[in-house]
C-alpha positions in Angstrom: 0.0 0.0 0.0 1.4 3.4 -0.9 0.4 6.9 0.3 1.5 10.5 0.6 1.0 13.0 3.3 1.1 16.7 2.6 1.1 19.2 5.5 0.9 23.0 5.6 1.5 24.7 8.9 -0.2 27.8 10.1 2.8 30.0 9.1 2.7 28.5 5.5 5.6 26.0 5.8 5.0 23.0 3.6 6.2 19.4 4.0 5.4 16.0 2.6 6.0 12.4 3.5 5.9 9.2 1.3 4.3 6.3 3.2 4.3 2.5 2.4 3.0 -0.7 4.1 5.0 -3.7 2.9 4.8 -7.4 3.6 8.1 -9.3 3.9 9.1 -12.8 4.9 9.8 -11.7 8.5 6.7 -9.5 8.9 4.8 -6.4 7.9 6.4 -3.0 7.8 5.3 0.6 7.7 7.9 2.8 5.9 7.9 6.6 6.3 10.1 8.8 4.2 9.8 12.5 5.2 10.6 14.9 2.3 11.2 11.9 0.0 14.4 11.0 1.9 15.5 7.7 3.3 12.6 5.7 4.8 12.4 4.8 8.4 11.0 1.3 9.0 8.4 0.4 11.7 7.6 -3.4 12.2 4.0 -4.5 12.9 3.9 -5.6 16.5 0.2 -5.7 17.2 -2.6 -6.6 14.7 -6.2 -6.5 15.9 -9.5 -5.6 14.3 -9.5 -1.8 13.7 -6.0 -1.5 15.2 -2.4 -1.9 14.1 0.7 -0.9 16.0 4.0 -0.5 14.2 7.2 0.0 16.3 10.8 1.1 15.7 12.8 0.8 19.0 15.7 2.9 17.5 
């Protein structure tokens, strides 16, 4: 699953973030890449109906 977040602050500053949810052999990951930079990975640690928790201990 792919997504994009676009934010505009009250003082007019703009930012964006590329988002992705990816299934791998060792689990499901949420990847967030602010400003299109290098993605930070968060592994799925809780999966329940209507709730998912992704975690990156670093």
